[in-house]
C-alpha positions as CSV (number, residue, x, y, z in Angstrom):
1,X,0.1,-0.2,-0.1
2,X,1.4,3.5,-0.9
3,X,0.7,6.0,1.4
4,X,0.4,10.0,0.2
5,X,-0.3,13.1,1.9
6,X,-0.2,16.9,1.5
7,X,1.0,19.7,4.2
8,X,0.5,23.4,3.2
9,X,2.3,25.8,5.4
10,X,2.4,29.8,4.8
11,X,5.7,31.0,5.7
12,X,5.8,34.9,5.9
13,X,9.1,35.8,3.6
14,X,9.6,35.3,0.1
15,X,9.8,32.2,-2.2
16,X,13.6,32.3,-2.4
17,X,14.2,33.0,1.4
18,X,11.6,29.8,2.3
19,X,12.8,27.8,-0.8
20,X,16.9,28.3,0.6
21,X,15.4,27.5,4.6
22,X,13.7,24.4,3.3
23,X,17.0,22.7,2.1
24,X,18.9,23.7,4.9
25,X,20.8,21.3,6.6
26,X,21.3,23.4,9.8
27,X,17.6,24.3,10.3
28,X,16.3,20.7,9.4
29,X,18.4,19.8,12.5
30,X,17.5,22.0,14.8
31,X,13.4,21.6,14.2
32,X,14.3,17.7,14.2
33,X,16.3,18.3,17.7
34,X,13.7,15.9,20.0
35,X,14.4,12.8,17.8
36,X,18.3,13.7,18.1
37,X,18.3,13.9,14.0
38,X,22.1,14.6,12.6
39,X,23.6,15.0,9.2
40,X,25.9,12.1,9.3
41,X,27.3,12.1,5.7
42,X,27.3,13.5,2.5
43,X,26.2,17.1,2.8
44,X,26.4,17.8,6.4
45,X,25.9,21.9,7.0
46,X,24.7,24.3,4.9
47,X,22.5,24.2,2.0
48,X,21.9,21.0,0.1
49,X,21.6,21.2,-4.1
50,X,20.2,18.8,-6.9
51,X,22.5,15.6,-7.2
52,X,23.3,15.8,-3.5
53,X,22.7,13.5,-0.9
54,X,22.7,13.6,3.0
55,X,22.3,10.7,5.3
56,X,20.6,11.6,8.5
57,X,20.5,9.5,11.9
58,X,17.7,9.8,14.4
59,X,15.8,7.9,16.8
60,X,12.0,7.4,16.1
61,X,10.2,5.0,18.2
62,X,12.7,4.1,20.6
63,X,14.9,3.0,17.6
64,X,18.1,4.5,15.7
65,X,17.1,4.7,12.1
66,X,19.2,6.3,9.2
67,X,17.9,7.3,5.8
68,X,20.1,8.4,2.3
69,X,18.0,11.0,0.5
70,X,19.4,12.6,-2.7
71,X,17.8,16.2,-4.6
72,X,16.6,14.7,-8.0
73,X,15.0,17.5,-9.1
74,X,15.6,21.2,-8.6
75,X,13.6,24.4,-10.1
76,X,14.9,27.5,-8.0
77,X,12.9,28.4,-5.9
78,X,9.8,26.7,-7.4
79,X,10.7,23.2,-6.0
80,X,12.7,20.6,-5.3
81,X,12.4,16.6,-4.5
82,X,14.1,14.2,-2.3
83,X,14.0,10.7,-2.7
84,X,15.3,7.9,-0.4
85,X,18.4,6.1,-1.9
86,X,19.0,3.9,1.1
87,X,17.2,3.7,4.5
88,X,13.9,2.1,5.9
89,X,11.1,3.1,3.0
90,X,10.9,0.4,-0.1
91,X,10.4,4.0,-1.4
92,X,9.9,7.7,-0.2
93,X,9.5,10.8,-1.8
94,X,8.8,14.2,-0.9
95,X,7.9,17.2,-3.1
96,X,8.2,20.5,-1.7
97,X,6.6,23.7,-3.6
98,X,7.0,26.9,-2.9
99,X,4.5,29.6,-4.2
100,X,4.4,33.5,-3.9
101,X,0.5,34.3,-1.7
102,X,1.0,38.2,-1.5
103,X,1.9,37.7,1.8
104,X,5.1,35.5,2.0
105,X,5.1,31.7,0.3
106,X,2.4,28.8,0.5
107,X,5.2,25.9,1.0
108,X,3.5,22.7,-0.4
109,X,4.9,19.5,0.9
110,X,3.6,16.2,-0.9
111,X,5.1,12.8,0.7
112,X,4.5,9.5,-1.1
113,X,5.9,6.1,0.4
114,X,6.3,2.5,0.5
115,X,7.0,0.8,3.9
116,X,8.8,-2.7,3.9
117,X,7.9,-5.9,5.3
118,X,4.7,-7.0,3.3
119,X,1.6,-7.0,5.6
120,X,3.6,-6.1,8.5
121,X,4.9,-2.9,6.8
122,X,0.9,-2.2,5.5
123,X,0.1,-2.3,9.1
124,X,3.1,-0.1,10.1
125,X,2.2,2.7,7.5
126,X,-1.1,3.3,9.5
127,X,1.4,4.7,12.1
128,X,4.3,5.8,10.1
129,X,1.8,8.3,7.8
130,X,0.4,10.5,10.7
131,X,3.9,10.2,12.3
132,X,5.7,11.8,9.1
133,X,2.9,14.1,9.1
134,X,3.6,15.8,12.5
135,X,7.1,15.8,11.8
136,X,6.8,17.5,8.5
137,X,4.5,20.0,10.2
138,X,6.6,20.1,13.2
139,X,9.5,21.1,10.8
140,X,7.2,23.0,8.5
141,X,6.6,25.7,11.9
142,X,10.2,25.9,12.8
143,X,10.8,27.1,8.8
144,X,8.2,29.7,9.3
145,X,9.0,31.0,12.7
146,X,12.7,31.0,11.5
147,X,14.3,34.7,11.8
């Protein structure tokens, strides 16, 4: 079973600034401090760009998890796509879109993933989907509040 969801967040700055905040490894780590998420390989600081990879290590559900993502498409400052190269999912794709809206930027996150492990994975998706949505909403709130 494929899980898909979308999050929309208003960010009170322009599309270029929102785009860069969303590519910031440092800002991502600050927003995910509760799960002790760290960039441990690839691009580990600054802004990630097209074709570049980052390996994240974090604690979720009391378990250490590593995932390597690559930026597979990018048009500045309208969108970029990150996809899992190695990690816990059968597949994972995250599209980030940025649309000027008159008072800042509408940031749209579209996430699509498949868990491994057959039927067990399908059951896990019922928990993982809402959990990932909350993580992205938390990250987006941090992006919107950053000065």
